[in-house]
C-alpha positions, 0 to 999 in steps of 0.5 A: 195441890198436885193436880190429878187427871187419872180419873174421869173428874179432873182435879185442878188447882183453880189458880193454876194454868190448867185451871184457868184454861178450863175456866176460860173453856167454861166462859165460852160455853154459851153461844160461842160454846156451840160448835161453829159447824153446828150453828151453821148446819142448824141455820141451814136446816132452819132456812131449808124448812122455812123456804121448802115447807112440808117437803123440806120438813118431811125430808129432814124428819126422814134424815134426822128422825129416821121416820119415813112419812108420806105426808106432813099430816102423818107427823101429827101424832095426836090432837086432843079428843082425836083418834086419827088413823095411823099411816102405813107402817114405815120401816127403819128405826124411826117407824111409828108402829103405835097400834096393832089395828092401825089406830093411834092411841091418844095421849092419856087414852086407856091404852096409854094409861094401861101401859103405865105402872101405878107407881109411875102414875102416882109419881106424875100426879104428885109432880104435877101437883107440886108444879101447879101449886108453885106456879099458881101461888106466884101467878099474875095471870091475864088482867089490867092494872091502872095508874091514874094521875090528874087526868091521865090514865094508864092501863097495863094489860097482861095478855096470854100468848095465843099459840105456844110451841114447846120443845120436848127433847127425846133423842136419847130418852123421852122426857115427860117431865119436861111436858109438865114443867112447860105446859103446866105454867103455860096453861095456868097463864091462859095460853090458848093453844099449846103445841108440842114437838118431840121426836117420833120415836120418843112418843112411840116408845113412851106411854108415860109421855103420851099420858102426860101430854094429854094430862097437861092439856096439850092441844097438838103433838108433832113428831119432829125433833131437832133444828127442823122442829124449831123451824116448823114451829117458828115459820110454819109449813103448809100443814103446821101453823107457826107459833108465837113463842117457842120454849123448852130445853134441847141439845146444841142443835136446838139451842142453835136453831132457837138462836137463829129464829129469835128475831122472828118468833119469841124464844125462851132463855138459852135452855141448852145442855144441863149444868151443875156447879156444886160448891162443897166444903169439908164435911160434905158427903162425897157420895152425894156430891159425886152422884149429883155430878153424874146425874147432870153429866148423863144428860148430854156429852155437852152437859156441865158438871163441876165441883168447886171446893176449898178442900183438896181432900174432899175433891179427891174423895169425890173423884174416887166416888165418881170413878166407882159409880161410873163403873156400873152406870148405864149412861157412863159413856155419855157422862164420861164424855161430858166430864171430859169436855167441861167437867172439873173439881176445882180446888179453891183457896178458900170459900170466898174464891169458890163462891166467886168461881161459881158466879163467874160460871153462872150455872143453870143449877148451883148446889151448896153442901157443907155447913159453911157453903150452905150459909152463903145461899143468899149471896149468890146472884148469877145462877138459875136455881140454888139447891141448899144442903145434901138433902136437896139434890138437883134431881128433885128440881128436875121432877118434883120441887115445883119450879120449872126445870127449864133454866138459863144455861151457857152463862145466861143466868147472869141476865135470865130467869127460869121459865114461869107463867110470866114467860107466856104473858105479854104486856101492853099498855093503854094511854088516855089523857083528858083534854085538860091533862093534854094541855098541861103536859103538851109544853113538856113534850113539845120542849123535849121534842124540840131538844131532840130536833124532831119538829113534827113531834113538837108540832103534834104536841103543840096542837094539844095546848091549843096552838096549831103547832106551826110555829114550831117548825119555823 
């Protein structure tokens, strides 16, 4: 195949040097794919907020969110049931001018709902219903399971995490769908306090976001985005209580910050920039393939949008269709940047090689189009979610399919799963031996402890079989 590079989507022979080079770049897109300077800068921001509390957070919000707040309390955009006065109007692109009379409309308040068009309200209701139905059907909520064996009782308790921080992106666009995709499973799992961090401009500009925040049962909303928001959620400040778990997607700065705090607070999977790999065979509709590549590429300049096919003719048709659609796409600048960085149309020798390449990339989303490709859906392991057929675009997964759209990225689909109710539950077990069972099991425990050279362990076990345990130390 003659490789082509004139269009926005590079056409590459998967076995060529250029193809191998692009695959190696995709291999490095996880933690190694986040630029070293971003990792370092995000860590420095996190450490400043951790050490400096409110003052450092306010400075970061001013610098990165463009909002001049006099106190951290002014970053608290809403609390369920509250209607706190707004601070004085700030100047600049991040000012929070949310109410003509100096009052902040609550999310879901009449003023927010009145600004949302009825078709949007209906779409939100349908999406929420689909998400709830899916997660409720699979829910194993808080509870206790017991295993009894001859005087030994083991109880495993599933306990809801008490306070969860959800990151909702908003630097380019507000994402009310992310509120539903994270808060609904958290609430179903029994989380007591749901805290959202989102850029203040997203909250200001989107009545849909404000409405959905209340609809999903969010308890606190803080106007802050990026690495400093992750820091405030993880470590707290004088005004913000820390959370026990941080979940939700974000850009490279958010992903880097979550990696930096992961030893101190729970974090979900690496939910970084969006990814799609489309494996398509001859007969797949080029217009659908192109549209679905661009739907993910427009998210972020670091998004991944890749076609793998065994048909050079299809790859060329998709390339032309991508260029045609970019001509009048409002988000073309972002999409082109994403395609330039990670995008490609790989032409594989056959479908087996195409599937193997998809497994190697381990993408957030995999789409299979074309009869032959669709028949392989059950074989793929390394993927966050699989969408089968031209009628099942990733866009449906973003909004209305039901499972959360917070999925593993950066190759972590090899070992991680999509966000669900289980992520908001932790397991703890209780052990109870009767005296008779303790005597029966003590010898085995003593022997194993002695084998490992742990004399105090062995002595503690020996006490339960009626010995004072002292002989185990001699």
